[in-house]
C-alpha positions in Angstrom: 0.1 0.0 -0.1 2.9 2.4 0.9 4.4 1.7 -2.7 1.1 2.6 -4.3 0.9 5.5 -2.2 4.6 6.9 -3.3 3.7 6.1 -7.0 0.5 8.3 -7.0 2.8 11.1 -5.3 5.2 10.7 -8.1 2.3 11.2 -10.6 0.8 14.0 -9.0 4.3 16.0 -9.1 4.8 14.9 -12.5 1.2 16.2 -13.4 1.9 19.4 -11.5 5.4 19.8 -13.5 3.2 19.3 -16.6 0.7 21.7 -15.9 3.2 24.4 -14.9 5.2 23.8 -18.2 1.9 24.2 -20.3 1.2 27.4 -18.6 4.8 28.8 -19.1 4.9 28.0 -22.8 1.5 29.4 -23.1 2.7 32.5 -21.7 5.8 32.5 -24.0 3.7 31.9 -27.1 1.5 34.7 -26.3 4.5 37.3 -25.8 6.5 36.1 -28.6 3.5 36.3 -30.6 3.1 39.9 -29.9 6.8 40.6 -31.0 8.8 40.3 -27.8 12.4 38.4 -27.9 12.5 35.1 -26.1 14.9 36.3 -23.8 12.6 38.9 -22.7 9.6 36.8 -22.6 11.3 34.2 -20.4 11.5 36.5 -17.6 8.2 38.1 -17.9 6.5 34.5 -18.1 8.5 33.6 -15.0 7.7 36.5 -13.0 3.8 36.1 -14.0 3.4 32.9 -12.9 5.4 32.9 -9.8 2.6 32.0 -7.2 1.3 29.5 -9.6 4.6 27.5 -10.1 5.9 25.1 -7.2 9.1 26.9 -6.0 11.6 24.0 -7.3 10.1 24.4 -10.8 10.4 28.3 -10.5 14.0 27.9 -9.3 14.8 25.5 -12.3 13.2 27.6 -14.9 14.9 30.6 -13.3 18.5 31.7 -15.0 21.2 31.5 -12.5 22.8 34.7 -11.7 25.2 35.6 -14.4 23.8 32.7 -16.8 23.4 33.8 -20.1 19.8 33.1 -21.6 21.2 30.5 -24.4 23.1 28.6 -21.3 20.1 28.4 -19.5 18.3 26.7 -22.1 21.1 24.2 -22.7 20.9 23.9 -18.9 17.1 22.9 -18.8 17.7 20.8 -21.9 19.9 18.5 -19.7 18.4 18.9 -16.1 14.6 19.4 -16.5 13.1 16.9 -13.9 10.9 15.3 -16.3 12.9 13.5 -19.0 10.2 13.5 -21.5 9.8 17.3 -21.5 13.6 18.2 -22.1 13.1 17.9 -25.7 10.9 21.0 -25.7 13.9 22.7 -24.4 16.3 21.3 -26.9 14.3 22.6 -29.6 14.0 25.9 -28.3 18.0 25.8 -28.0 18.1 25.0 -31.7 15.8 27.3 -32.7 17.0 30.2 -31.1 20.4 29.6 -32.0 19.0 29.7 -35.7 17.3 32.8 -35.5 14.1 31.0 -36.5 10.5 32.4 -35.6 9.4 30.8 -32.5 5.6 31.9 -32.6 4.4 28.7 -34.5 7.0 26.4 -32.8 5.8 27.4 -29.2 2.2 26.9 -30.5 2.8 23.5 -31.5 4.7 22.6 -28.1 2.1 24.2 -26.1 -0.5 22.2 -28.1 1.5 19.0 -27.5 1.6 19.8 -23.7 -2.2 20.5 -23.7 -2.8 17.0 -25.3 -0.2 15.4 -22.6 -2.2 17.1 -20.0 -5.4 16.1 -21.4 -4.7 12.3 -21.8 -3.1 12.6 -18.1 -6.3 13.7 -16.8 -8.4 11.4 -19.0 -6.4 8.5 -17.3 -6.7 9.7 -14.1 -10.5 10.1 -14.4 -10.8 6.7 -15.8 -9.2 5.1 -12.7 -10.8 7.5 -10.4 -14.1 5.2 -9.7 -12.3 1.9 -9.1 -9.9 3.7 -6.8 -13.0 5.3 -4.9 -14.8 2.1 -4.9 -12.0 0.3 -3.1 -11.8 3.0 -0.5 -15.6 2.7 0.0 -15.5 -0.8 0.5 -12.5 -1.1 2.6 -13.6 1.9 4.9 -17.1 2.6 4.4 -18.5 -0.8 4.2 -17.0 -2.5 7.1 -18.4 0.6 9.3 -22.0 0.6 8.0 -22.2 -3.0 8.5 -21.3 -2.7 12.2 -23.7 -0.1 12.5 -26.5 -1.8 10.9 -26.0 -5.3 12.3 -24.7 -3.8 15.8 -28.1 -3.8 17.4 -29.3 -7.1 15.9 -26.3 -8.8 17.4 -26.9 -7.0 20.8 -30.6 -8.4 20.8 -29.5 -11.8 19.9 -26.9 -11.9 22.3 -29.5 -10.8 25.1 -32.1 -13.2 24.2 -29.6 -16.2 24.3 -28.1 -15.9 27.7 -24.9 -17.8 28.9 
């Protein structure tokens, strides 16, 4: 039971990181879409979501003091906590170094993260009835049976002395 609980905690943290990354890329997309440079948009998006991001995610996304913006992207492509999402930072490094327009690419990245988040929510929703039924059977049913059958058992015990 402890391993399952730990697994669910890991999954919850990964979902939280996915949602934070999705919000962040959506904000970047909007900033770049109206004409801001990616380096400027990065800082503005971080400050805008400071209260929404968990502290560890904010610290990872925030450039270190004296760290150049391209170096920050390279660091994230190597050190982002969820390995499957490092590809998005690698793509940004490549596009930023090439000087390619980022608006459409950020839209595609955000769309892919949106779809991944939707699939994670659907999987969670699919498993939810099973998890709730198991918890009901384990915790509610025995107490309800004791409450319903308790008076009957007491009456039976009193009617058959000894």
